[in-house]
C-alpha positions as CSV (number, residue, x, y, z in Angstrom):
1,M,-162.3,42.1,154.0
2,R,-163.8,44.5,151.4
3,D,-160.3,45.9,150.7
4,K,-159.0,42.4,149.9
5,K,-162.0,41.5,147.6
6,M,-161.8,44.5,145.4
7,P,-158.5,43.9,143.9
8,A,-159.5,40.3,143.2
9,L,-162.7,41.5,141.5
10,A,-160.8,44.0,139.6
11,L,-158.4,41.4,138.4
12,I,-161.3,39.2,137.2
13,V,-162.9,42.1,135.4
14,A,-159.6,43.0,133.8
15,A,-159.0,39.4,132.7
16,A,-162.5,39.2,131.2
17,A,-162.0,42.5,129.4
18,L,-158.7,41.2,128.0
19,S,-160.3,38.0,126.9
20,L,-163.1,39.9,125.1
21,T,-160.6,42.2,123.5
22,A,-158.5,39.3,122.4
23,C,-161.6,37.6,120.9
24,G,-162.8,40.7,119.2
25,S,-159.3,41.4,117.8
26,S,-159.1,37.8,116.6
27,D,-162.5,37.9,115.0
28,G,-161.8,41.3,113.4
29,S,-158.4,40.2,112.1
30,S,-160.0,37.0,110.8
31,A,-162.8,38.9,109.2
32,S,-160.4,41.4,107.8
33,A,-158.2,38.7,106.5
34,N,-161.1,36.9,105.0
35,T,-162.4,40.1,103.5
36,S,-158.9,40.9,102.0
37,A,-158.5,37.3,100.8
38,S,-162.0,37.5,99.3
39,T,-161.2,40.8,97.7
40,A,-157.9,39.5,96.4
41,A,-159.5,36.4,95.1
42,S,-162.2,38.5,93.4
43,S,-159.6,40.8,91.9
44,S,-157.6,37.8,90.8
45,T,-160.7,36.1,89.4
46,G,-161.7,39.3,87.6
47,A,-158.3,39.9,86.2
48,S,-158.0,36.3,85.2
49,T,-161.5,36.4,83.6
50,S,-160.8,39.7,81.9
51,T,-157.4,38.7,80.7
52,T,-158.5,35.3,79.5
53,S,-161.6,36.7,77.9
54,G,-159.7,39.5,76.3
55,T,-156.9,37.2,75.0
56,S,-159.3,34.6,73.8
57,T,-161.5,37.2,72.0
58,G,-158.6,39.1,70.7
59,G,-156.9,35.9,69.6
60,Q,-160.0,34.7,67.8
61,G,-160.5,38.1,66.3
62,S,-156.9,38.3,65.1
63,T,-157.0,34.7,63.9
64,S,-160.3,35.2,62.2
65,G,-159.2,38.5,60.8
66,S,-155.9,37.2,59.5
67,S,-157.1,33.8,58.6
68,S,-160.5,34.5,57.2
69,S,-160.3,38.0,55.9
70,G,-156.6,37.8,55.3
71,S,-156.8,34.6,53.5
72,T,-159.9,35.7,51.6
73,G,-158.3,39.0,50.8
74,F,-155.2,37.2,49.5
75,S,-157.3,34.9,47.4
76,K,-159.3,37.8,46.0
77,G,-156.2,39.8,45.5
78,S,-154.6,37.0,43.7
79,G,-157.6,36.4,41.6
80,T,-158.1,40.1,40.8
81,A,-154.4,40.5,40.0
82,A,-154.5,37.4,37.8
83,Q,-157.6,38.6,36.0
84,A,-156.2,42.1,35.6
85,Q,-153.0,40.6,34.3
86,S,-154.7,38.2,31.9
87,S,-156.9,41.0,30.6
88,T,-154.3,43.7,30.2
89,S,-150.9,42.2,29.8
90,A,-149.6,40.3,26.7
91,S,-146.3,39.1,25.4
92,M,-144.4,40.9,22.7
93,C,-145.6,40.3,19.2
94,K,-143.1,38.1,17.3
95,T,-142.4,38.3,13.6
96,D,-143.2,34.6,13.2
97,H,-146.7,35.2,14.5
98,L,-147.6,38.2,12.3
99,A,-148.9,38.3,8.8
100,L,-148.0,41.5,7.0
101,S,-149.8,43.1,4.1
102,T,-150.1,46.6,2.5
103,T,-153.1,48.6,1.4
104,A,-153.4,52.1,-0.2
105,S,-154.3,54.8,2.2
106,G,-156.1,56.9,-0.4
107,A,-153.5,59.7,-0.1
108,E,-150.6,60.2,-2.4
109,G,-147.2,59.3,-1.0
110,E,-148.8,57.2,1.8
111,M,-149.3,53.5,2.4
112,V,-150.9,51.4,5.2
113,V,-149.0,48.4,6.4
114,N,-151.1,45.9,8.3
115,L,-149.8,43.5,10.9
116,K,-152.2,40.6,11.8
117,N,-151.8,38.4,14.8
118,T,-151.7,34.8,13.5
119,G,-150.8,33.3,17.0
120,S,-153.1,31.7,19.5
121,S,-152.8,34.4,22.2
122,K,-152.8,38.1,22.3
123,C,-149.6,40.1,21.9
124,S,-148.6,43.7,22.2
125,M,-146.4,46.2,20.3
126,H,-145.0,49.6,21.2
127,G,-143.0,51.9,19.1
128,F,-141.8,52.2,15.5
129,P,-141.2,49.4,13.1
130,G,-138.1,49.1,11.0
131,V,-138.8,49.5,7.2
132,Q,-136.5,49.2,4.3
133,L,-137.5,49.4,0.6
134,V,-136.7,46.3,-1.5
135,G,-136.5,46.3,-5.3
136,P,-137.7,43.6,-7.7
137,D,-134.3,42.1,-8.0
138,G,-134.3,40.5,-4.5
139,L,-132.8,41.4,-1.1
140,G,-129.6,42.7,-2.7
141,D,-131.7,45.4,-4.4
142,T,-132.4,47.5,-1.4
143,G,-133.3,51.1,-0.9
144,P,-133.2,53.6,2.0
145,D,-134.3,52.8,5.5
146,A,-137.4,54.6,6.7
147,A,-136.9,57.4,9.1
148,R,-139.1,57.9,12.2
149,T,-141.7,60.7,12.3
150,D,-142.3,62.7,15.5
151,A,-145.6,60.9,16.2
152,T,-146.1,59.6,19.8
153,A,-146.0,55.9,20.2
154,S,-148.5,54.0,22.3
155,T,-148.8,50.3,23.3
156,V,-151.2,48.3,21.1
157,T,-152.5,44.9,22.1
158,I,-154.1,42.6,19.5
159,G,-155.8,39.3,20.0
160,P,-155.7,36.3,17.7
161,G,-156.9,37.3,14.2
162,E,-156.8,41.0,15.0
163,E,-154.7,43.6,13.2
164,T,-152.8,46.8,14.0
165,R,-151.3,49.1,11.4
166,F,-148.8,51.8,10.7
167,L,-148.5,54.5,8.0
168,L,-145.6,54.6,5.6
169,H,-144.8,58.0,4.1
170,Y,-142.7,58.5,1.0
171,S,-141.9,61.4,-1.4
172,P,-142.9,60.2,-4.9
173,D,-140.2,60.9,-7.5
174,T,-141.1,63.6,-10.0
175,S,-137.9,63.6,-12.0
176,G,-138.6,60.5,-14.0
177,S,-135.2,59.0,-12.9
178,G,-136.2,57.6,-9.6
179,K,-135.9,54.0,-8.4
180,T,-139.1,51.8,-8.1
181,Y,-139.4,49.3,-5.2
182,T,-142.0,46.5,-5.1
183,R,-141.4,45.1,-1.6
184,L,-140.8,46.1,2.0
185,A,-138.6,44.5,4.6
186,V,-140.5,45.2,7.8
187,T,-139.2,44.5,11.3
188,P,-141.9,44.8,14.0
189,P,-141.1,47.0,17.1
190,N,-138.6,45.5,19.5
191,E,-137.9,42.6,17.1
192,K,-134.8,41.7,15.1
193,I,-136.3,39.5,12.4
194,A,-137.7,41.2,9.3
195,E,-140.5,40.0,7.1
196,I,-140.7,40.7,3.4
197,V,-144.0,42.2,2.3
198,N,-145.0,42.3,-1.4
199,L,-146.6,45.5,-2.5
200,N,-148.5,43.6,-5.2
201,D,-150.2,46.2,-7.4
202,L,-148.6,49.0,-5.4
203,T,-145.2,50.4,-6.0
204,I,-143.0,53.0,-4.4
205,T,-140.9,55.2,-6.6
206,V,-138.5,57.6,-4.9
207,S,-135.7,59.7,-6.0
208,A,-132.4,57.8,-6.5
209,A,-130.4,60.8,-5.3
210,S,-130.0,61.2,-1.5
211,S,-131.1,64.4,0.2
212,N,-131.3,66.0,3.7
213,V,-135.0,65.2,3.7
214,P,-135.7,61.5,4.1
215,D,-137.6,60.0,1.1
216,V,-139.4,57.4,3.4
217,S,-140.6,57.7,6.9
218,V,-142.9,55.7,9.3
219,D,-145.3,56.4,12.1
220,P,-145.5,54.1,15.2
221,V,-147.8,51.1,15.2
222,G,-151.4,51.8,16.2
223,Y,-152.8,53.6,13.2
224,H,-156.6,53.4,13.3
225,V,-158.6,52.8,10.1
226,G,-162.2,51.6,10.1
227,S,-163.0,49.5,13.1
228,G,-159.6,47.9,13.4
229,K,-156.8,48.8,15.8
């Protein structure tokens, strides 16, 4: 009888053990699965939160930077450029908007030619003017063209009512047989239209004979005298 009960008892114990093992395995797998799922969800949530937050913040920063500072920078840049342009740049001075006159320089063989801006906006000049001597008998009575000196030219900007000047040099005739001129035909730098300037009580008498040395020469515009340009 004992021999027959033992196997039956062993079977019951084994079955119980298998049941416990199965339950433990199931609980462990479930817990592990739940833990993995929770970890994955947490990772997913963290990644999503990090990505979303990063993108949102970065997007706002980029938008704010490009929209706010970029737009402001462009606006300031445009304003600054416009202000700089309005304060430093000017159109070329035209003959029609210049009033020309002459004054004595105080030195023999030298004369100051004044160019006054009669326009409503500032203008600029750079370089040498063209000058030709004109006699008392009209435009047909012309003398030599002025040569250029080796002086360095600079850009001169003059506002409405302001003046700039240049020096005219000439070699006075000492022979007594020279030709006297009472006017100048002046063409401003980079212009094609000349203006006739009366010398009034001034005259220029140069030798009638040509020579290798020019009788008349000019400096570039920008001669300073007194407080003018």
